[in-house]
N, C-alpha and C positions, 0 to 999 in steps of 0.2 A: 504494500500499501505506498504510497505517495504521499507525503510529508506536505505542507501547507510550503512550507518553502523552497520544496521540489518544487511545485506545481508554477509557479509565481516564474522561480525561473525555466524551468520547461518553455514556461508560455511567452517571456521576454524574448529567448535566444529564438521562438520561432516568429515574431514578430519581425522582429529586428532583420534578422538576413535573408527570411525564406516568405513573406508573405508576396500576393502576386494583386496587388488595388485593382483594380477594372475586370477582374479575369473572376471569372465563376469558380474556380479553386481556392477556396483560405490558404494554404502553404502550397507554393510549387518549387522542387528544385532541393529538396530536403533529405540528405545522405539517409542509406538507409542502416546505418548506424542505430541513427536515433528513434527508428521503428515501433519501435516498443517503449519508449517513451513518450511517445506522441500518443499510441493508442491509450497508456494508462493513463494520460491527464485527461481524455476527453472522458476515456470509462468512469472517473473518480466525478468530471462535471455530470455526467447522465445527456451525452451529445452521443448522436449516433452518428460517424463517419465513413465516407467511404475513400478507401488510399488506392490509387491510379499507380503502377508502375512504369518507372521508367526508366529506358539505358540502351544501351545497345543493342541491338537486336542482332543475336544468336541466329544461325542460321539453321535452321532443322527443318530435317524431311517435310515432316507433314504440314509447316506453314509456308502459304506463299508468301510473296513478296508484297499483297496487296496490304496482309492485314497482320503481320507481322507489329507493323508500328503499333497498333491497337490493343497487341494481344502482348508487349512485352514479359516475362514470366517474373515471379518472382528472384528465381534464382538467379538470374540473368541481370537484374534490375540494380541499376548503381543510385538512383533516385527514386522518390515517388513524391505524389502530390496530395492531396485531403479536399476532399467536398466534404461536403453535410448531405445527409442521404434522403 
């Protein structure tokens, strides 16, 4: 469980470095290493969010070139975006 200070610190880091004004996403370009902190922050706040993973589209045999951009896998991702659900 996150303490209040950890929640505030997490939000401040997200807001200062990764906010995306004018877009539908709350934050973008957040490193995958912060995934657990971001999810626990929003869970503690009672807000449902959706994560979209971003990163290099590793060529996989079952993916066409047309849909690789929209379906980046978590294993291949380097960053992610946060959206309200």
